[in-house]
C-alpha positions in Angstrom: 9.3 -114.4 26.2 10.5 -110.9 26.9 8.9 -109.0 29.8 6.2 -106.4 28.9 6.3 -104.8 32.3 8.7 -102.9 34.4 10.7 -99.8 33.8 14.0 -101.6 33.7 13.3 -103.4 30.4 11.8 -100.2 28.8 15.0 -98.2 29.7 17.3 -101.0 28.5 15.3 -101.3 25.2 15.4 -97.6 24.6 19.2 -97.7 24.9 19.3 -100.5 22.4 17.0 -98.7 19.9 18.7 -95.3 20.2 22.2 -96.7 20.0 21.6 -98.9 16.9 19.1 -96.9 14.9 19.3 -93.4 13.4 17.2 -90.8 15.1 14.9 -90.7 12.1 13.8 -94.3 13.0 13.4 -93.8 16.8 9.7 -93.0 16.7 8.5 -95.0 13.8 7.5 -98.6 13.5 10.1 -100.7 11.5 11.3 -104.2 11.4 14.0 -103.2 13.8 11.8 -101.0 16.0 8.6 -102.6 17.1 6.7 -99.8 18.7 4.4 -102.3 20.4 7.4 -103.5 22.4 8.4 -100.6 24.6 8.3 -98.0 21.8 10.2 -94.9 22.6 7.6 -92.4 23.8 9.8 -89.8 25.5 10.9 -86.5 23.9 14.1 -86.3 21.8 16.3 -84.9 24.7 15.5 -88.0 26.7 16.1 -90.2 23.7 19.6 -88.7 23.3 20.2 -89.4 27.0 19.3 -93.1 26.2 21.6 -92.9 23.2 24.6 -91.8 25.4 23.8 -94.5 28.0 23.4 -97.1 25.1 26.8 -96.2 23.8 28.4 -96.7 27.2 26.4 -99.9 27.6 27.7 -101.2 24.3 31.2 -100.2 25.2 31.0 -102.1 28.5 29.2 -105.2 27.2 27.6 -105.3 23.7 25.2 -108.0 24.8 23.3 -105.6 27.0 22.0 -103.7 24.0 22.4 -106.1 21.1 19.7 -105.0 18.5 16.9 -107.6 18.4 18.9 -110.1 20.5 18.9 -108.5 24.0 15.2 -108.4 24.7 14.5 -109.3 28.3 18.3 -109.2 29.1 18.9 -109.1 32.8 22.2 -109.4 34.6 23.5 -108.3 37.9 26.2 -106.2 36.1 23.7 -104.4 33.9 21.3 -103.7 36.7 24.2 -102.2 38.7 25.1 -100.1 35.6 21.6 -98.8 35.3 21.5 -97.9 39.0 24.8 -96.0 38.7 23.5 -94.1 35.7 20.6 -92.8 37.8 23.0 -91.7 40.6 25.4 -90.2 38.1 22.6 -88.3 36.4 21.3 -87.0 39.7 24.7 -85.7 40.7 25.6 -84.3 37.3 22.2 -82.7 36.4 19.6 -82.7 39.1 21.6 -81.6 42.2 23.2 -78.6 40.4 19.8 -77.6 39.0 18.3 -77.6 42.5 21.2 -75.6 43.8 21.0 -73.1 41.0 17.2 -72.8 41.5 17.5 -72.1 45.2 20.4 -69.6 44.8 18.4 -67.6 42.2 14.9 -67.8 43.6 15.9 -67.5 47.3 18.7 -65.0 47.0 17.8 -63.4 50.4 18.2 -66.6 52.4 21.3 -67.2 54.4 23.7 -69.9 53.1 22.5 -72.3 55.9 18.8 -71.7 54.9 19.7 -72.2 51.2 21.4 -75.5 52.1 18.4 -76.6 54.1 16.0 -75.6 51.3 18.1 -77.6 48.8 18.0 -80.6 51.1 14.2 -80.4 51.5 13.8 -80.2 47.7 16.1 -83.1 47.1 14.3 -85.4 49.6 10.8 -84.5 48.4 9.0 -87.2 46.3 
Protein backbone atom coordinates (compact mmCIF):
# COMPACT_ATOMS: atom_id res chain seq x y z
CA UNK A 1 0.00 0.00 0.00
CA UNK A 2 1.31 3.42 -0.98
CA UNK A 3 1.71 6.05 1.73
CA UNK A 4 -0.97 8.69 2.08
CA UNK A 5 1.11 10.96 4.27
CA UNK A 6 4.27 12.91 3.91
CA UNK A 7 5.36 15.57 1.51
CA UNK A 8 7.96 13.33 -0.14
CA UNK A 9 5.40 11.07 -1.81
CA UNK A 10 3.23 14.02 -2.81
CA UNK A 11 6.13 15.76 -4.55
CA UNK A 12 7.29 12.52 -6.18
CA UNK A 13 3.78 11.77 -7.42
CA UNK A 14 3.36 15.28 -8.82
CA UNK A 15 6.55 14.79 -10.83
CA UNK A 16 5.09 11.51 -12.13
CA UNK A 17 1.76 13.07 -13.12
CA UNK A 18 3.13 16.24 -14.71
CA UNK A 19 5.80 14.39 -16.66
CA UNK A 20 3.52 11.74 -18.13
CA UNK A 21 0.21 13.53 -18.61
CA UNK A 22 -0.62 16.59 -20.71
CA UNK A 23 -1.32 19.79 -18.76
CA UNK A 24 -5.02 19.50 -19.62
CA UNK A 25 -5.19 16.39 -17.38
CA UNK A 26 -3.14 17.61 -14.42
CA UNK A 27 -6.13 18.87 -12.44
CA UNK A 28 -8.89 16.46 -13.46
CA UNK A 29 -9.71 12.99 -12.23
CA UNK A 30 -8.87 10.33 -14.84
CA UNK A 31 -7.87 6.69 -14.83
CA UNK A 32 -4.22 7.87 -14.90
CA UNK A 33 -4.68 10.69 -12.41
CA UNK A 34 -6.54 9.69 -9.26
CA UNK A 35 -7.09 13.01 -7.50
CA UNK A 36 -7.76 11.19 -4.22
CA UNK A 37 -4.13 10.04 -4.31
CA UNK A 38 -2.12 13.22 -3.88
CA UNK A 39 -4.01 15.14 -6.53
CA UNK A 40 -2.09 18.13 -7.85
CA UNK A 41 -3.42 21.10 -5.90
CA UNK A 42 -0.77 23.74 -6.55
CA UNK A 43 -0.97 26.48 -9.21
CA UNK A 44 0.31 25.82 -12.74
CA UNK A 45 3.69 27.52 -12.21
CA UNK A 46 4.45 25.01 -9.45
CA UNK A 47 3.13 22.21 -11.65
CA UNK A 48 5.57 23.17 -14.40
CA UNK A 49 8.35 23.12 -11.80
CA UNK A 50 7.26 19.54 -10.98
CA UNK A 51 7.24 18.77 -14.72
CA UNK A 52 10.86 19.92 -15.09
CA UNK A 53 11.93 17.90 -12.06
CA UNK A 54 9.93 14.93 -13.36
CA UNK A 55 11.78 15.08 -16.67
CA UNK A 56 15.12 15.13 -14.87
CA UNK A 57 13.96 12.27 -12.63
CA UNK A 58 12.89 10.23 -15.63
CA UNK A 59 16.20 10.90 -17.35
CA UNK A 60 18.15 9.77 -14.27
CA UNK A 61 15.95 6.77 -13.45
CA UNK A 62 12.57 6.16 -15.11
CA UNK A 63 11.45 3.96 -12.19
CA UNK A 64 11.29 7.02 -9.92
CA UNK A 65 8.34 8.46 -11.85
CA UNK A 66 6.86 5.50 -13.76
CA UNK A 67 3.18 6.33 -14.34
CA UNK A 68 1.01 4.16 -12.09
CA UNK A 69 3.91 1.92 -11.10
CA UNK A 70 6.02 4.16 -8.88
CA UNK A 71 3.52 4.85 -6.11
CA UNK A 72 5.26 4.71 -2.78
CA UNK A 73 8.69 4.50 -4.41
CA UNK A 74 11.45 5.35 -1.98
CA UNK A 75 15.14 4.95 -2.56
CA UNK A 76 18.23 6.58 -1.15
CA UNK A 77 19.15 7.94 -4.59
CA UNK A 78 15.75 9.51 -5.19
CA UNK A 79 15.62 11.06 -1.73
CA UNK A 80 19.06 12.52 -2.37
CA UNK A 81 17.86 13.83 -5.75
CA UNK A 82 14.83 15.46 -4.09
CA UNK A 83 17.01 17.11 -1.45
CA UNK A 84 19.37 18.48 -4.09
CA UNK A 85 16.47 19.90 -6.10
CA UNK A 86 15.44 21.93 -3.05
CA UNK A 87 18.97 23.26 -2.57
CA UNK A 88 19.34 23.99 -6.28
CA UNK A 89 15.98 25.77 -6.36
CA UNK A 90 16.95 27.90 -3.38
CA UNK A 91 20.28 28.89 -4.92
CA UNK A 92 18.79 29.52 -8.36
CA UNK A 93 15.54 31.29 -7.41
CA UNK A 94 15.13 32.13 -3.71
CA UNK A 95 18.57 33.57 -2.88
CA UNK A 96 18.66 35.92 -5.90
CA UNK A 97 15.08 37.02 -5.13
CA UNK A 98 16.05 37.94 -1.56
CA UNK A 99 19.15 39.77 -2.76
CA UNK A 100 17.15 41.70 -5.38
CA UNK A 101 14.46 42.57 -2.84
CA UNK A 102 16.97 43.89 -0.31
CA UNK A 103 18.89 45.88 -2.93
CA UNK A 104 15.70 47.54 -4.21
CA UNK A 105 13.83 48.12 -0.97
CA UNK A 106 16.81 48.99 1.22
CA UNK A 107 18.82 51.07 -1.25
CA UNK A 108 20.12 53.39 1.45
CA UNK A 109 21.80 50.62 3.48
CA UNK A 110 25.52 50.05 3.27
CA UNK A 111 26.68 46.88 1.48
CA UNK A 112 27.44 45.27 4.85
CA UNK A 113 23.98 46.07 6.19
CA UNK A 114 22.40 44.72 2.98
CA UNK A 115 24.34 41.49 3.39
CA UNK A 116 23.27 41.24 7.03
CA UNK A 117 19.63 41.88 6.05
CA UNK A 118 19.84 39.18 3.37
CA UNK A 119 21.28 36.74 5.89
CA UNK A 120 18.52 37.50 8.41
CA UNK A 121 15.82 37.02 5.77
CA UNK A 122 17.36 33.77 4.58
CA UNK A 123 17.50 32.22 8.06
CA UNK A 124 14.00 33.33 9.10
CA UNK A 125 11.41 30.53 9.16
